[in-house]
N, C-alpha and C positions, 0 to 999 in steps of 0.2 A: 270616310263619310263624315259629313258635317253634322253638327248638332241640329241644324235646321231639318236635315233629312230624317233624323231619328224621331223627330216629333211629328212628322207628317203622317197623316192617315191615308194609306193607299186605297185606290178605288175598289179593291177586292176584299178589304178588311171585313166589312159588315156581312157581305154574302158568305164569306168563309166562316165567320163567327156563327151565323145562323145555321149553316149546314153541319157544323161540328156538333150540334145538339142531337143530330140524328144519325150521321154516318161519319166515317173516316173521310178526310180530305187529302187528295194528292195535288200538290202544288209544284208545277214545273215552270221553267223559264230560264233565260240566259244567265250565265255567270255574272254576278255583281249587279243584278237588276233590282235587288232589294228583298229577296225571298226570306232570308234569315232575319232581317230587320222587321219585316211584317210578322213573322212567326214569334219573335221575341216580344213584340208589342202585344200580341194575343196572350202570350204567357204572362206578361206583366213583369218581366225581369230582363237581366242581361245574359251573356253567353255562359255564365256560371250557374244559371238557374238549374236546379236539379231536374226540371222537366225537359231540358234541352240536351239531346243526345246526338252528337255529330259523328258520323261514321269515320271521318278523317282523324278523330281523336282516338289514339290506341286504347286508352282506358275505357271510353264509351263503347268502342268496338268489341272489346273482350266481354264487357258487361252484356251487351246485346246477344253475342254468340252463346253466352251461358244461359240465355233466356231470362235474364234478370231485368226488372224494371223498377224504378224508384216508386215507393209506395205513397199513397195519399195525394197524388198529383191529379187534378181534374183534367189537365191537358198535357200530353207528351208530344214533343216535336222530334221527329226522326229525320235528321238532315243528311243528305247525300248517301242514304242507305242503298240507293239503287246501284251503287258500285259493287255491292255484294251480289254475285250471280243468282243466288236463290233468295233474293230479298223479299219477294212476294209471299213465299211460303212462310218465311220468318215473321213478317208483319201480320199475315193471316192468323198465325198462332197467337200472337200478342192480342190481336183484336178480338178473336173468338173467346179468349179467356178473360180479358180485362175490359172489353168494349162497353159493357154495361155500367162500368164505374169510371172509365177514363176515356176522354176524347183523344184521337190520334190525328196529327197533322204531319204528313210525309212530304218533304221538300227535296228538290234535286235540280241541278243545272243541266238537265237533259230531258228529252221527251220521255216521260215516265211510262207512257203507253207503249213505247217501242221496247224499252229494256225490261221485258217481262219473262224471258227465257222459259219457253215451254208452256205457254198458255197463260190465261188470266185467272189465277187462283183467288183473286180478290173480287171477282165479279159480283156485283150487287152490294158490295160493302163500302163503296166510296163514291164521292163526287170528285171529278177532275177539274182543275183550274190551271190556267196559264197566265203568269204574270208578265206584263209587257213593260218596256221602258216608259218614262213619263211622256205623256202626250200634251198637246196644248191646253186642253181642258183640265188636265190634272195639274199642270204647272201653275195656272192662274185662273181664277174665277172669271175675270174680265180681261182676257189676254190683249196686250197691245201689239203694235207692229214690232216693237223691240223684243217682246217675248218670242215672236215668231223667228226673228233673226237669231236670237240666242239659241233657240231649239235647233235651228238649221245648222248653226256653227258648231255646237258642242254635242249634239245628239241628245237622246232621251235617257241615257243611263245616269243614275243619281249623282255619283261622285263628280264626274267632269262637268255635268250640267250645272249643278248647284255651286261648284267652285267658280265657274265662269272664267277660267284662266287657261290660256292656250298651252302653257307649259304643263299644267296639270293634265289637261286633255291629252296631250301628246304622250306623256309618260304612262298614263292610265291605259290608253288604247294599246300601246305596245305591250304592256305587262299582261293585259287581259287576253289578248290573242295568243301570247306565248303560253299562258297557263292552259288555255283551251286546247292548243295543239299538243303541248308536251305533257300535260297532266290528265285532262279529261280523255283525250284520245288514247293515252296509255292505259288508263283505268277501265275503259269501257269497250275498246275495240282492238282487234288484232291487226294492227297496221304497222308494217315494218319500215316503210319508206316515209318516215315522218318529215324529212327534209323536203320531199316532193309535195306533201300535203301543205307544207308552209308556202311553197311556191304557188300552189293552187289558190290558197287563201289570198295571197298577194295579187293574183290575177283577177279576182272577182270584182273589185270596185270599178274597174274600167268597163265591165260588162253589164252594169246595172241598167235596167230599163229596156234592154234590147233582148230580142229572142236569143236564148242561150244555145250556143253550139258546143255540144260535148265533143264533137269531132275536132273542132278547132282547138279546144283545150287539150285534148289528148295529143294532137300534133305538136302544140307548143311545149308540152311537158315530156313528149316522147314516151308516153305511157299508153297502154291499151285502153280502148274506148270503155270497155266494161269496168276497168279499174277506176277511171275518172268518174264514171257514173256512180260507182259505189262510194267513192270518197265524197261526192256531192251529197249523197244521201246521208252520210255520217255527219257532215257539216250542218245539214238541216236538223238532224236529231240533236245536235249540240247547240242549236240556236245561233249559228253563225250567219246563216242565210236562209231564205225561203224562196220558193218558186210558185208562180201562179199559172194555171193553164188557160187556154182560150175558151171563150163562150161561143158555142156554135148554134146558130138559129137556122131553121130550114130554108129561109129565103136569102141567105148570104153564103158565099163560098168561103167559109171560115177556114183559117188554118187549123190543123188538127193536132199536130205533134209538137209545135213550138211551145216553149214555156219562157216566161220572163223571170229574171232573177232580181232579188232585192236583198239588202243586208239588214240585220236587226239593228246594227249601229250605222244609221244612215250618214253620220258625220264622216265616215270613211270615203264616201262617194265624192270624186274630185270635181266634176262639172256642176255648176249651179242649177241648171235645169234638171239634170239627173238626180241631184241631191234632193231637190224639192219633190220630185216625183217619188223618190224612195221614202221621204218623210210622209207623204200622203198615203203611200201604200202601207206603211207601218201603222198609221192611224186607222186605216180601214180594216186591216187585219186584226188589230186590237179590238175594234168594234165587233167584227165577226166572232172572234173568240169569246168576247164578253157575253154576247147574246147567246151563243151556243152553250157556254159553261153555266150561265145563270138561268136561262129560260128554256133550254133544251131544244131550240130550233136547230136544224141543220143549215149551217151558214157556209157560203163559199165566196171567195174573192177570185175574180177572173178578169180577163181583158178581152176587148173586141179587136179582131184583126182579120181582114180577108186576104185572098190571094192577090188582090190588086194593091195591097199594102195600105189600104185605108185602116185607120186604127183609132180607137178611143181607149184611154189608159186603163180604166177599171170598170168592172160591173160587180155589184154586190147581189148575191142570190140568197134567198131564204126558202128552204125546202124545195130547191130546184127551180124556183121562179125568180126572175130578175126583179129587184126592187128599185135600183137606180144605177146610173152610170156617171162616172167622174172623169173629166179631162183636166190635165194640169198644164198651166202656162205660168211662167214666172211673171210675165207682164199682163196688164189689163188690155185685152184685145178681143176682136170678134171671135165668135165660136169657131172651133175646128169644123171645116166643111164636112168631115166624116160623120159628125153628129147628125146632120140632116139626112144623110144617106142611111145610116143605121136606124134612125127613128122610123123611116118608112118601111123598113124590112125586118124589124125585130119587135118583140112585145114590150120592149123597154119604153116607158113613157116619160120618166123623169131623168133629165140630163143636167148636170152641173159642170161648169168650167170654173175651176178655182185658180186664184192667182195671188201674187204677193202685193198687189196694189191696193187701192182704196175704192174703186168703182163697184157698184152693185146695181145690176139692172137685168131685165129679161130681154133677150135678143133672139128673135125668131123662135120663141118657145123654150130657149135654153137660159137658165139662170147663170149669169156670169158674176161671180162674187169673190170677195177676199176669202182666203182659206180660214182665217180666224172666225169669220161670220158663218161659214159653212160648218165648221167644227162645233160652234155653239148651237146653231139651229138644229143640227141633226143629233145633238147631245152625244157626240163621240166621247167615250170614257177616257 
């Protein structure tokens, strides 16, 4: 990490600071997305701060298992404690005895809502947050076309993005995925065929943006369909990839079972069109998670596709109702004809077609505009 990154205030810092006054906060997110840096900023110190307890540190682990906590600290950060199978009961005990004097921030590089072993003993005691990679709005207050190109090329993870160096990006990417597969998978899941999971991870970038066929993956890997489906679920829990379902409206013959796959690190996606679509998907998912985590609305990211293969890339829903739809094109061109079709047959009224060019106009009721303008006007976090 660079000094520049250490001084940056992330988009979740103030909401988390506010919530820590009332409840515990659980902060999940991909490995190396900046959770520890954010936590240490809230602590006001470095990794040796007495309020920072990392489960991967043997000394901190022994201290926590003995039920001991450093005294006189207004905030305690428990990092990666979800690797302990009974972590929720352990944290519940800490919070119930010390919560009136000390704030607790629990961080982990996995979906903390999934790794809860036998129910949610912390129910009512915490607010959950998900930290995403840098987006365009977080990278620059007034993003330029160069900022968009940099984000497309290096992804949104702090270290390779802020280094802006192809060699650093290549090495970082290789090391991160290796740690996810060999360390996080080992610590959290009972998976014996790690080498085949690696092959699955390698196969995902080519499938970004298309309906994902688990059957095809199982045939390629020569592994049972149920096994591949389970591995995909694990990779989602470890923030390697995410899938979005279709949006079905009564007046369209929508596909029902297909899901589209995207990567948390969109820089892995090989094709320029698919990479841009993945980056937009990640921005919209970040928006949905941010609204859900801070405002409490139920947010969903979906796509439009019917059995005749008409498709619009994304639909954002709030409390089950569509708010707007987004189509992605690398070039500035006329709107996708499917937009007009779905406009007549769905309750979606606002359609955007975002691109990497400069033109901004309304075309047959559809706003066709640069992605950086779209990002700013919708205040994507």
